[in-house]
N, C-alpha and C positions, 0 to 999 in steps of 0.2 A: 572452103571445104578442103582440108588436106585429104584429098582422095588419091587414087593411085593409077599409074599407067598399067599396072599388072598386080597380081597377087604377090604378097611378100615383098612389096616395095619398101616397107617400113612404116606404114601408116599408123599401126598400133603404138609403136615405140615413139614416133613423133608426137602422136596424140598425148601419150603419157607425159612426155617431156613438157609439152605446152600446158598441160594441166598443172604441173608443178611450177612452171614459170609464172603463170597467172596467180597461183596461190602466193608465191614469193612476193609478187608485186602488189599484193593487197586486195586482190579480187576474191570472189567466192565461186570458183569454177566447179563445174560438174561435167562428166563425160556423157556422151550419148551415141549409141549405134543402133539404128532402127532395127536392123536384122543381123544376127550373127549366126554363122554355121560352125559349130564346134562341139566336140565331145568333152571339152574342158570347161566345166561349169562350176558355179559357186552358189552357196545358199545365202540369201539376204537375212538380216536380223529378224525380219518378219516371217521367215520361213518359206520364201519363194526362191525361184531358180533363175539365174542369169549367166551370161557368158563370163568366164574367168577374166578375160581381157578387160571388161568394163569394171569388174571388182578391183583389178589392179589399178586402173586409172582413177577409181574413186579413192584408193589408198593414196595415190599421188596428190589428190585434192584434199586429203585429210578429212574425208567425210565417209559415212557409212554407205555401202552400196544399196541400190534400190532397183526394183524392176523397171522403173521409168527410164533408167539408163540403158536398158536393152530389152525393149518390150517384146521382140520376136526373136526366139532362139530356135534354130533347127539343129536337131541331134541325129545325124545319120545313123541308121540301124542296119545297113546292108540291104541287098535286093532292091536298090534304087529307091528306098523309102527313108523318110525322116520323121522323127517325132517332132511335132510342132508345139513349142512352149510359148504361150501368149500371156503376157503380164505375169510371168512366173509360174504358171500352171500348165500342165499338158492339156491340149484340146484335141488330140488325135494324131494319127499318122497320115502322111500324104506322100505320094510318089513325086519325084522331081517333075514329071510331065504334068501332073495335076496341079502342083504348086505354081508352076510358071504359065499355066494356060487358063486357069479358072478366074474369071471376072477381073483380070489384071490386078489381082491382089488388092482390090479396092478396100475391102473390110480391114485387112491387116494394115494397109497404108493409113487408113483413118485412125486405127488404134495406135499406130506408132506416132502419128502426128499429135494425137491427144496426150500421149505420154510426154512428148517433147514440150508441149505447152505447160503441162503440170511442172515439169522440171524447170522451165524458164521462169515460172513464177517464184521459184525458191532460190535460183542461182544465177550468177552472171560472172563471166560468160559461160554459155553452154558450149562445150567443145565436142563437136560431132566428128564421127569417123565414117568414111566410106568403106566399101568392100570390093575387093578384086579390082577389076579395070572399070573405068567409067565409059568405055567405048564398046561394050558388048551390045551391038545394035539389035541383035535378035531378041534380047531380053529387056531392052530399054524401057518399053512402055509398061512392063510389069515390075520393074525394079523399084523397091521402096526405100533403098538405103543410100543411093548415090545422088545424081543430079535432080531426080524427081523430088527427093526430099529437100535438097538445097533450094530449089525454086519455091517450094511450098513455104519454107521458113525464111526465105530471103537471106541466105547465108553467104558470106564471103568464102570463096573456094580457093584452096591451094593444092596444086597438083604435085604429088611426090613421085619421082622417077628413080628407079634403081639402076644406076650406071654400072654397077658390078656385073649385071647380067649381059651387058653389051647392047648396042643398038639404041642408045639413049636418045639420039636425035630423031630417029624414026618413031620411037615410042611416044616421045613428047609431042612432036609435030602431028602425028597421026591422031593422038588422043584429043588434041585441041581442035584440029580441023574436023573431026567427026562430031563435035558438039554443034548444036544448032545455035543460031545467033543469040537467043535469049540466055542460053546456058553459058556461052562464052562471056557474056556481060558479067556473070558472077565470078569469073575466074580472075583473081587478083594477083596471083603469083605462082611461081614454080620453084620447087625445092629439088635439087639434085642430091640424091642420097647414096650412101655407101661408096664414096669416092676414095680410091686408093692412091696415095702419093701426095705430092704438094698441090694443094687446091689451086695455087696460082697458075698451074699448068692448064687449068680449064678456063682461064679468063677469055680466051678467044671463043671457046665453045659456048660460054655463057652469052657472049654477044651474038653469036650465030642463032642461038635459040630465041633470044629476044627479038632479033630481026625477023625471024621466020614466023613467030607467033604473035608478036606485038604484046607479049606478056612479060613482065619483069621476072628475072631469076632472083629470088630473095635470099637464096642460100645454097651453098655447096657443102654438104655435111660429110666429113671424113668417115670412112668405115671404122668401126671400133669393135673390139672384143673384150675390153677390160671393164665395161660397164654392164652390170647385170640387171636385166629386166625380164620378167617371166615370159616365156614363149607362149603364143596363143595357140599354135597348131602343132599336133603331134608329128607332123612331117619332119620336124627338127630332130626327132629321134633317129632318123636315118643317118645323121651326121654325128651322133654321140657314140661313145665307146661301146663296143660289142664283144669285148674279150676280157678274160681274167688276166691278172698280173701277179707279180711276186711282191712280197713284203707289205701287202695291204690286206685288210679284211675284204674279201671279194663278195660283193652283193649283186646277184643276178636278178634283174627284173624280167619276168617273162613277157616277151614282146607279143602282145595279143593283137589280133586284127582289128578289134573294136575297142582298143584300150581307151579308157576315159580317165581324166584327172591325173595325168602323168606328172603334174606339178607336186604330187604327194611325195616325190622323192628328191626334190630340189635341195632341201636342207641337208639330207643325207649325203648328197654329192659334195657338199661343202665341207663335210667332216674329213679332216686330213688322214684319218685312220682307215678310210674306206676306198675301195675302187668299185664304183657303181657302174654296171653296164647292162645293156638291154639286148636280149637274145631269145630266139626260139630254136637254137641249135643245141641238141642234147649234149654234145661233146663239150661245149663251152659252159652250159648250165652246170654240168657235173663238176666243174672245177670250183664252183662257188662254195663259200662257207655258209652263206645265207641266201635263200631264194625267196623272192616275194612275188606272189600272184596279185596283180594290180586290179583296179576297177575295170569294168567292161560295160558298154552300152547293151551288148547282146551276150549275156552270160552263158547261156546254153550253147550258142553258136561258137563262142570262143572256147568253151570247154571241149566241144567236139573237135575243134581245131587242134588243141594241144594233145588230145587223145590220138589224133592222126599222126602226130609227131612223136608219140610214145613218151611224152613228158610226164604224165601222171605216174607211170610205173617207175620212172627215174626218181621222181620226188619222194615216193614212198621208200625206195631203197636208200636215198640220201638221208632221210629222217632216221631210218633204222641204223644208219652208220654214224649218227651223231650230228648231222647238219641241221640247220634251222630252216623251217618252212613256215612262212606267215602269209596271211591273205588279208586284203583290204577290199571291202565292199563286194563287188562281183567275185573277186579272188577269194574272199572269205566264204561266199556261197559255194564256190567250186570245191573248197576243202571239206565240205560236209559229205554226208552219205548219199544224198539224193536231192535233185532239183526237179520240181514239178511245175508245169505250165499248162494246166488243163484247158485254159481258154486260148492257148496259143497266142499269147500277147507278144512274145518275142519272135515267134516263127512257127515252123511246122512241127517241131519236136515237142511232144507233150510231157516227156519225162526222160531223165537220164541219170545215171549213177555219177556221183562225185568222186573225189579222191579218197574219201573215207578216213581222212586224218582227224576230223572233228566230229563228235557225236551229235549231229544235228541234221535236219532236213529243211529245205527251203521251198516255199510256195510262192510263185510269181503271181502278183495281182496287179490290177489297174491302179491301185492306190499308191501314190508316190510320196515318200517321206523326204522333206527338205527342211533342214533345221540346223542352225548353228548350236554348238554345244560347248560347255565347259565341263571338264571331267577330271577324275583322279585315276591315274594308271596304277592298277594293282593296289599295294598297300602304301604307296607314296603320298606325301602330304602336299606336294606341289600341284597347283591347279593348272591343268592343261587346256588347250583350245583345239577345236576341230569342227567338222560339220558333216552332216549326213545328207546324201542324195541317193536314193535307191528305190526301186520298185520291188515289192515282195517282202515277206517276213520269214525269219528262220526260227525253227522250233527245236528245242533241246530234246534228245532222245533219252537223256539221263540227267541226274543232278550234276551239274558241272560248274566250276568256278568261272564267273564272268571275268572279262578282261579289264573293263573300266566301269566306274560308277560315276554318273553325271552329278553335277552340283545339286540337281533337283532330286537325287536319290534313285534314279533309274539305272539299270545296268545294260551293258552292251558287250557283245563279243563272247568268245570262248577262250579260256586259258587252259591248255592241257599241260604245258610246261614252258620254261623259258625259251625253248626252241620250237614250240609249236603253238601258235595262237592266231586268232583272226578277229576282225572287227569291221563294222560298217563305217567306222570313223575316218573319213578323209581328213588329211592334215595331221594325223596322229604322229607322224614322223617329223613334223615341224617343231616338236617339243624335244629339247635336248635331253631331258631325263629319260624319255622313251628310247631315244637313240642309244644312250649310254647302256641301258638295260639290254638292248638288242645286241650290242657289240661285246658286252662283258665276257661271254664265254670264249672269245677269240683274241682278246688283246688285254694286256695289263696297262696299256697306255691310257692315261686319263684324257678325256676330251676337253678341249678348251671351251670355256663359257661362250655360248653363241646364241644370240637372239635373232632368229630369221626375220622377224618383224622390224627390228632396229636396223638390220643390215639392208633390207629393201628400202627403208626410208632414206638412208644415206645414199643409196644408188640413184634414187629419184633426184636428189640434189645434184649428184654428179652428172646425170643426164641433162638436167636443166642447164648446168654450166657449159656443157659441151655444145648444146644447141645455141645458147646465147653467143658463143664464140663464132659460130659459123652461119647463123641466120640473122637477118635484119629484123629483129623483134620490133623495133620502133615503127618500121613501115607497116607491120601487121596491125599494131595498135592503132596507128593513124588511119589505116584503111577501114578497120572495123569501127572506129569512132565509138569505143566501148562506153563512153559516158552517155551516148545516145542510142547505141545499138548493142543488143545483148548476144547476138547469134554469131558463133564461129562454127564452121564445119571443117574438121581436120580429117 
């Protein structure tokens, strides 16, 4: 089980790399994470919802994503509540206290194990991922994603430690010693991740850890910044750019408190014509040429948040002054005239005014749309790809031009002008032709042909090469005895 000594130890990236390594070596791997907590989700081909990280790992395996890869997804909605997604569909909201106290999560644990078994019948090896730390003793008997799952499926476990945070000896030793005897028997190796400098300098440290824990260190992985793998958690936005700059088309993403699917803007960040930054500061937002309202897990709450910052008034002024304002999913809903939530599905506010930039109103309902889409943007002939994940429906107040037309002939979004539009379509900015149309009013420079899908595929290979250099892959194969044993837990 490549599990972690802590959150953000690099488990998801290591998992992704091993998925690609197994594929390169002739196996048919698939990822699995029993439970994920994230606002960054994705729609499967069947129209269900899973964590984006497992969709990324499925890409690395060169297979379509499926709900069996992430049977339980928790989407925090504020006020200590989360929407629980089971096998791709919402089953209700639960508080953190209720989730971790009720029946030791037996039903969810059984559902997750059943998903693993279905996956194991189709793929080998199944590459599982833990969550957070394996040593949260107060949550241990209710945990469905770490050692409890490892024991149930008989997985080989590999512990990933983040040396960049400091305290690696204490975190590794403590994590191992806090496991019970049966759990320690599953532990086959330790990976020291995010090492800065010459890895040979850690030879003594490696021996100390092995002597302390009686577990081999199978790899010391250098810190890297030049390999791109999509981030799982929006906490990374805290380290991204938050200011405008000169000599670029400045694109401000409104930094919402409940922002979802921030990966919508990754391809845009790779366009050399742009400076993409995230901010809720009106002075910085005002410097932008283009402002994007992103998706939100709690649209009304985030709309009230930006109202408290005086951002809607600013966006209306900016649009009147010739700047571009666009919205995606929850941001699209915010750009309308009104949002109603009569059943208070999102919270205590039943109705609120939107920005008034788009002639539409939105009604929040319990029905959730999750679907992958192929579509045409405006009058262009190039087929684009995206996906929808949203609760509620938007209704036009007048006849208005739609933004996109799906391959099946349905329409989505509102097009007021090249500088004012919105859509439910996540991933719309992964398509180069859409980016070109968005930037056209601000630059004569032509964008370089760029396929985000092809780019990511090459990065999976680069990640696999990096891990092969610094981890003893043969020892993992030998320990797993893949010809006889199908289960890996990373």
